[in-house]
C-alpha positions as CSV (number, residue, x, y, z in Angstrom):
1,X,-92.9,-126.8,47.0
2,X,-90.1,-125.4,45.2
3,X,-89.2,-127.3,42.0
4,X,-85.3,-128.4,41.9
5,X,-82.6,-130.6,40.5
6,X,-83.6,-133.4,38.2
7,X,-87.5,-132.1,38.3
8,X,-86.4,-128.8,36.6
9,X,-84.4,-130.7,34.0
10,X,-87.2,-132.8,32.9
11,X,-89.5,-129.9,32.6
12,X,-87.4,-127.9,30.8
13,X,-86.8,-131.1,28.3
14,X,-90.6,-131.5,28.2
15,X,-91.3,-127.8,27.3
16,X,-88.4,-127.6,25.0
17,X,-90.0,-130.8,23.0
18,X,-93.4,-129.1,23.1
19,X,-95.1,-131.6,25.3
20,X,-98.7,-130.6,26.2
21,X,-99.2,-130.1,29.9
22,X,-100.4,-133.5,30.7
23,X,-97.2,-135.2,29.3
24,X,-95.3,-132.8,31.5
25,X,-97.1,-133.7,34.7
26,X,-96.9,-137.2,34.0
27,X,-93.0,-136.7,33.3
28,X,-92.9,-135.3,36.6
29,X,-94.9,-137.9,38.3
30,X,-92.4,-140.4,37.1
31,X,-89.4,-138.7,38.8
32,X,-91.2,-137.5,42.2
33,X,-90.5,-139.5,45.0
34,X,-87.7,-141.5,43.3
35,X,-84.1,-141.4,44.8
36,X,-81.9,-138.6,43.1
37,X,-78.9,-138.2,45.3
38,X,-77.0,-139.1,48.5
39,X,-75.2,-137.3,51.3
40,X,-72.6,-138.8,53.2
41,X,-71.4,-137.8,56.7
42,X,-69.0,-139.3,59.0
43,X,-68.5,-139.4,62.8
44,X,-66.6,-141.3,65.3
45,X,-68.4,-144.4,66.8
46,X,-66.5,-146.8,69.3
47,X,-62.9,-147.4,69.8
48,X,-61.5,-147.6,66.3
49,X,-64.7,-147.3,64.7
50,X,-66.1,-144.8,62.2
51,X,-69.7,-144.2,61.5
52,X,-70.6,-143.1,58.0
53,X,-74.2,-142.0,57.6
54,X,-75.7,-142.2,54.0
55,X,-78.9,-140.1,53.3
56,X,-80.7,-140.9,50.3
57,X,-82.9,-137.8,49.0
58,X,-85.3,-137.4,46.4
59,X,-85.2,-134.7,43.5
60,X,-86.3,-132.0,45.9
61,X,-83.8,-133.0,48.3
62,X,-86.0,-134.2,50.7
63,X,-84.9,-137.5,52.6
64,X,-86.8,-140.7,50.9
65,X,-89.8,-142.0,53.1
66,X,-89.4,-145.7,51.9
67,X,-86.5,-148.1,51.8
68,X,-84.0,-147.5,49.3
69,X,-81.3,-149.7,47.5
70,X,-77.7,-148.6,47.0
71,X,-74.4,-149.6,46.7
72,X,-71.8,-148.4,49.1
73,X,-68.0,-148.6,49.0
74,X,-64.6,-147.5,50.1
75,X,-62.4,-145.8,47.5
76,X,-58.6,-144.4,47.9
77,X,-59.5,-141.7,45.2
78,X,-61.5,-138.5,45.8
79,X,-63.1,-139.0,42.6
80,X,-64.6,-142.3,43.6
81,X,-63.1,-144.1,40.8
82,X,-62.1,-147.7,42.2
83,X,-62.2,-149.8,45.4
84,X,-59.4,-149.1,48.2
85,X,-56.3,-151.2,47.8
86,X,-56.5,-151.5,51.8
87,X,-58.7,-153.7,53.8
88,X,-60.0,-152.5,57.2
89,X,-58.6,-154.3,60.3
90,X,-62.3,-155.1,61.4
91,X,-66.0,-155.1,60.0
92,X,-67.4,-152.9,57.4
93,X,-71.1,-153.3,57.8
94,X,-74.3,-151.8,58.8
95,X,-74.3,-150.5,62.2
96,X,-77.2,-152.3,64.3
97,X,-80.7,-151.0,63.5
98,X,-79.3,-148.8,60.8
99,X,-80.0,-150.3,57.7
100,X,-79.5,-153.7,56.0
101,X,-76.7,-155.4,54.3
102,X,-78.1,-157.6,51.3
103,X,-74.8,-158.5,49.8
104,X,-71.0,-158.0,50.1
105,X,-69.8,-157.4,46.6
106,X,-65.8,-157.2,47.9
107,X,-65.0,-158.2,51.8
108,X,-64.7,-155.0,53.6
109,X,-64.7,-153.0,50.7
110,X,-68.1,-152.7,48.7
111,X,-71.6,-153.8,49.9
112,X,-75.3,-153.8,48.4
113,X,-77.6,-152.4,51.1
114,X,-81.0,-151.0,51.6
115,X,-81.6,-148.1,54.1
116,X,-84.1,-147.7,56.9
117,X,-87.4,-146.2,55.8
118,X,-86.2,-142.8,56.7
119,X,-83.7,-142.9,53.6
120,X,-80.6,-143.5,56.0
121,X,-78.2,-146.2,56.3
122,X,-75.1,-146.1,58.6
123,X,-72.0,-147.9,57.6
124,X,-69.8,-149.1,60.4
125,X,-66.0,-149.5,59.9
126,X,-63.7,-151.0,62.3
127,X,-60.2,-150.2,61.7
128,X,-57.4,-150.1,64.2
129,X,-55.3,-148.3,61.3
130,X,-57.7,-145.6,60.9
131,X,-57.3,-145.8,57.1
132,X,-58.3,-142.4,55.6
133,X,-61.0,-143.8,52.9
134,X,-63.3,-142.2,50.6
135,X,-67.0,-143.3,51.3
136,X,-68.9,-143.6,48.5
137,X,-72.0,-144.6,47.3
138,X,-74.0,-145.1,43.9
139,X,-78.0,-145.2,43.5
140,X,-78.6,-147.5,40.2
141,X,-78.8,-145.0,37.2
142,X,-77.1,-142.0,39.2
143,X,-73.6,-140.8,39.5
144,X,-71.4,-141.9,42.3
145,X,-71.4,-139.6,45.5
146,X,-68.0,-139.6,47.1
147,X,-67.9,-138.3,50.7
148,X,-64.9,-136.3,52.6
149,X,-62.0,-138.3,53.1
150,X,-62.0,-140.2,56.4
151,X,-59.5,-138.6,59.0
152,X,-58.2,-140.1,62.6
153,X,-60.8,-138.2,64.2
154,X,-63.4,-139.7,62.3
155,X,-62.6,-143.0,64.3
156,X,-63.4,-143.4,68.1
């Protein structure tokens, strides 16, 4: 198994601080299997529906194999700063059998969600205006991940 991402960072830090091998291994065990990043992909769904798939990955880039909590939101900014000023005309929620909505943080703009056991969550956005949102995700303690801006073709 190749060592990548945050695993390398913790290994370098451990070696730089002259940790013994056991301490380095213990540090690696703490990050192994923990959510580290999110990928975001959009696709057309039904009429006026965009389906945004969020996949939570571990430090080695493998999809998580346990349900993971994250915050998903829609932004107007390519940086993911702030919420969109526009609300979708229809629902913004988990696609059926594609994850669980735990709470609505801001109606039609931000949700606290749980992925399925395979690390995926599909956000279903129904919007007749086919708004060009930036779908974003945040795993506690990690940076915000911003997906590619939605375009008309992402809506069915």
